[in-house]
C-alpha positions in Angstrom: -18.7 -0.1 10.0 -22.2 1.1 10.1 -23.5 3.6 7.5 -23.9 6.2 10.2 -20.1 6.5 10.7 -18.8 5.8 7.2 -20.9 8.4 5.4 -19.0 11.2 7.1 -16.0 10.3 4.9 -16.2 11.2 1.2 -14.2 9.1 -1.3 -13.6 9.8 -4.9 -13.3 6.7 -7.1 -11.4 7.2 -10.4 -11.9 4.1 -12.6 -12.5 4.0 -16.4 -13.9 0.4 -16.5 -17.6 0.7 -15.8 -18.0 -2.9 -14.6 -15.1 -2.6 -12.1 -16.3 0.9 -11.1 -19.8 -0.4 -10.3 -18.5 -3.3 -8.3 -16.3 -1.0 -6.2 -19.1 1.5 -5.6 -21.4 -1.3 -4.4 -18.6 -2.7 -2.2 -17.8 0.6 -0.5 -21.2 2.3 -0.3 -21.9 1.0 3.2 -18.5 2.4 4.4 -18.3 5.8 3.0 -19.9 8.4 0.6 -18.6 7.4 -2.8 -18.4 9.8 -5.8 -17.4 8.0 -9.0 -15.4 9.5 -11.9 -15.2 7.8 -15.3 -11.6 8.8 -16.0 -8.7 10.9 -14.8 -9.9 14.2 -16.4 -13.4 13.7 -14.8 -11.8 13.0 -11.5 -9.6 16.1 -11.7 -12.7 18.3 -12.3 -14.6 16.7 -9.5 -11.7 17.0 -7.0 -11.1 20.7 -7.9 -14.8 21.5 -7.6 -15.4 19.6 -4.3 -12.3 18.1 -2.7 -13.0 14.6 -1.2 -11.4 13.2 2.0 -9.6 10.5 0.0 -9.1 9.2 -3.5 -9.1 5.6 -4.8 -7.6 5.7 -8.2 -6.8 3.3 -11.1 -3.4 3.8 -12.5 -4.0 2.9 -16.2 -6.7 5.2 -17.6 -7.0 6.9 -21.0 -5.7 10.4 -21.3 -5.0 11.6 -17.8 -3.7 8.4 -16.0 -3.6 7.9 -12.3 0.0 9.1 -11.9 -0.6 12.3 -13.8 -3.8 12.9 -11.7 -1.7 12.4 -8.5 1.0 14.8 -9.6 -1.5 17.5 -10.7 -3.3 17.3 -7.3 -0.1 17.3 -5.4 0.8 20.5 -7.2 -2.2 22.3 -5.8 -2.2 23.6 -2.2 -5.9 22.8 -1.7 -5.5 19.2 -2.8 -1.9 18.2 -2.0 -2.8 16.5 1.3 -5.7 14.3 0.1 -4.8 10.6 0.9 -4.4 8.5 -2.3 -4.9 4.7 -2.8 -3.7 3.3 -6.1 -5.0 0.3 -8.0 -2.4 -1.1 -10.4 -0.6 -4.3 -11.5 2.3 -5.5 -9.5 4.7 -4.5 -12.3 3.3 -1.0 -12.5 3.5 -0.6 -8.7 7.1 -1.7 -8.5 8.4 0.1 -11.7 6.3 3.3 -11.9 4.5 4.1 -8.7 6.8 3.3 -5.8 8.6 6.6 -6.1 5.3 8.3 -5.2 5.3 6.7 -1.8 5.0 10.1 -0.1 1.3 10.8 0.0 0.2 7.3 -1.2 -1.6 5.5 1.6 -1.9 2.1 -0.1 -1.1 0.2 -3.3 -3.8 -2.3 -4.2 -2.5 -4.9 -6.5 -4.7 -5.9 -9.5 -6.4 -8.3 -10.0 -8.0 -8.1 -6.6 -11.0 -9.4 -4.8 -13.6 -6.7 -4.0 -13.6 -7.8 -0.3 -9.9 -7.3 -0.1 -10.1 -3.8 -1.7 -12.9 -2.9 0.7 -10.9 -4.1 3.7 -7.8 -2.1 2.8 -9.8 1.0 1.9 -11.9 0.8 5.0 -8.9 1.1 7.2 -8.2 4.5 5.8 -11.9 5.5 5.9 -11.9 4.6 9.6 -8.8 6.6 10.4 -10.2 9.7 8.6 -13.5 9.2 10.4 -11.7 9.2 13.7 -9.9 12.4 12.7 -13.2 14.1 11.9 -14.6 13.0 15.3 -11.6 14.6 16.9 -12.1 17.9 15.2 -15.8 17.9 16.3 -14.9 17.0 19.9 -16.5 19.1 22.6 -13.4 18.7 24.8 -9.9 19.3 23.3 -8.1 15.9 22.8 -11.2 13.8 23.7 -13.3 11.8 21.3 -16.6 10.1 22.4 -18.8 7.8 20.5 -20.6 4.5 20.4 -19.4 1.0 19.4 -22.5 0.7 17.2 -20.9 3.5 15.1 -17.3 2.3 15.2 -16.3 -1.2 16.3 -13.4 -2.0 18.6 -11.6 -3.5 15.6 -12.1 -0.3 13.6 -11.0 1.9 16.5 -7.8 -0.1 17.2 -6.9 -0.3 13.6 -7.4 3.4 13.2 -5.3 4.2 16.3 -2.5 1.9 14.9 -2.6 3.4 11.4 -2.5 6.9 12.8 0.3 6.0 15.3 -1.8 7.5 18.1 -0.9 7.6 21.8 -4.0 7.7 24.0 -6.2 6.0 26.5 -9.2 4.2 25.0 -11.9 3.7 27.7 -14.9 1.5 26.8 -18.1 0.7 28.7 -20.8 -1.9 28.1 -23.4 -1.9 30.8 -21.7 -2.3 34.1 -18.4 -3.4 32.6 -15.7 -1.0 32.0 -12.3 -1.3 30.4 -9.2 0.8 29.6 -6.6 0.3 26.8 -3.5 2.4 26.5 -1.7 3.0 23.2 1.7 4.3 22.5 2.4 5.3 18.9 -0.5 3.1 17.8 0.6 0.0 19.8 -1.7 -1.3 22.6 0.7 -1.7 25.5 -1.7 -2.0 28.5 -5.3 -3.3 28.7 -7.6 -4.0 31.7 -11.3 -5.0 32.1 -12.1 -5.7 35.7 -9.6 -8.3 36.9 -8.7 -9.4 33.3 -5.5 -7.8 32.0 -3.2 -7.8 29.0 -3.9 -9.8 25.9 -7.0 -11.5 27.4 -8.6 -8.1 28.2 -8.2 -7.1 24.5 -9.7 -10.4 23.3 -12.7 -9.8 25.6 -13.4 -6.2 24.6 -13.0 -6.9 20.9 -16.2 -9.0 21.2 -18.2 -6.0 22.4 -20.6 -4.8 19.6 -22.4 -2.2 21.7 -21.5 0.3 24.3 -19.7 3.6 24.6 -16.1 4.6 24.0 -13.9 7.6 24.9 -10.5 8.3 23.4 -8.4 10.7 25.5 -5.2 11.8 23.8 -4.3 13.8 27.0 -4.2 10.6 29.1 -1.7 8.5 27.1 0.8 8.5 30.0 -1.7 7.7 32.7 -0.5 4.2 32.7 3.2 3.2 32.7 2.5 -0.6 32.6 3.0 -3.0 29.8 0.7 -5.9 30.1 0.2 -7.0 26.4 2.6 -9.3 24.6 1.7 -8.6 21.0 1.5 -5.5 18.8 -2.0 -4.1 17.9 -2.2 -6.1 14.6 -1.1 -9.2 16.4 -3.7 -8.8 19.1 -6.5 -8.2 16.6 -5.4 -11.2 14.5 -5.4 -13.5 17.5 -8.8 -12.1 18.7 -10.3 -12.8 15.3 -8.8 -16.3 15.3 -10.3 -17.0 18.7 -13.7 -15.7 17.5 -13.6 -18.0 14.5 -12.6 -20.9 16.7 -15.5 -20.2 19.1 -18.0 -19.9 16.2 -16.8 -23.2 14.7 -17.2 -24.9 18.2 -20.7 -23.4 18.5 -21.7 -24.8 15.2 -20.2 -28.2 16.0 -22.3 -28.5 19.2 -25.6 -28.0 17.4 
């Protein structure tokens, strides 16, 4: 994601370890607007004063721990709907946090690699960014933007996470493509004469161009041309990209 899109989403990070906190801030600053809190009490004050779009929270913190922070915010009408991501050990997740599944977007198991935390967090950031674009849309139910702001991978992951049904039209120069989603799953894709999985693999490579998401046109196509779910299509597209890059390096 480019800074232009990510900075529209405000994330509050609650982490009492200063080293870990700084690493996470540096990892996420390209994807969203990060506000850091040194502990649960600091986070609570910051959220009440200026509610963020999402919260990334450590479970074990002195005083007000992550679970207590979650429960306090869920008890307030103004903050009860803020998406939560918890960082915790596997044991703490299974024994203490699973009952909080309602309202928790993700559990991130500690210890973790920063790149993995960024990848998981960014999926939620992208979804929230898409929702903000929808609210600002000039036409009801239609979102328009550029692939330089939000890549095809980001768009497709966001539609899948949000379980959206829509038509995603993309254009790069003279090439145009259409992808149809039902409850977040890409069921039909076409670019010129290329259809199905191959059309998805082709359009995922586009790094520039325009896109339009029309939630009113989800049923404009009744075909099913793809053979994988959205995650499967993206994983295979990335595998093919890696394979192509390796072949290109090998020929040099």
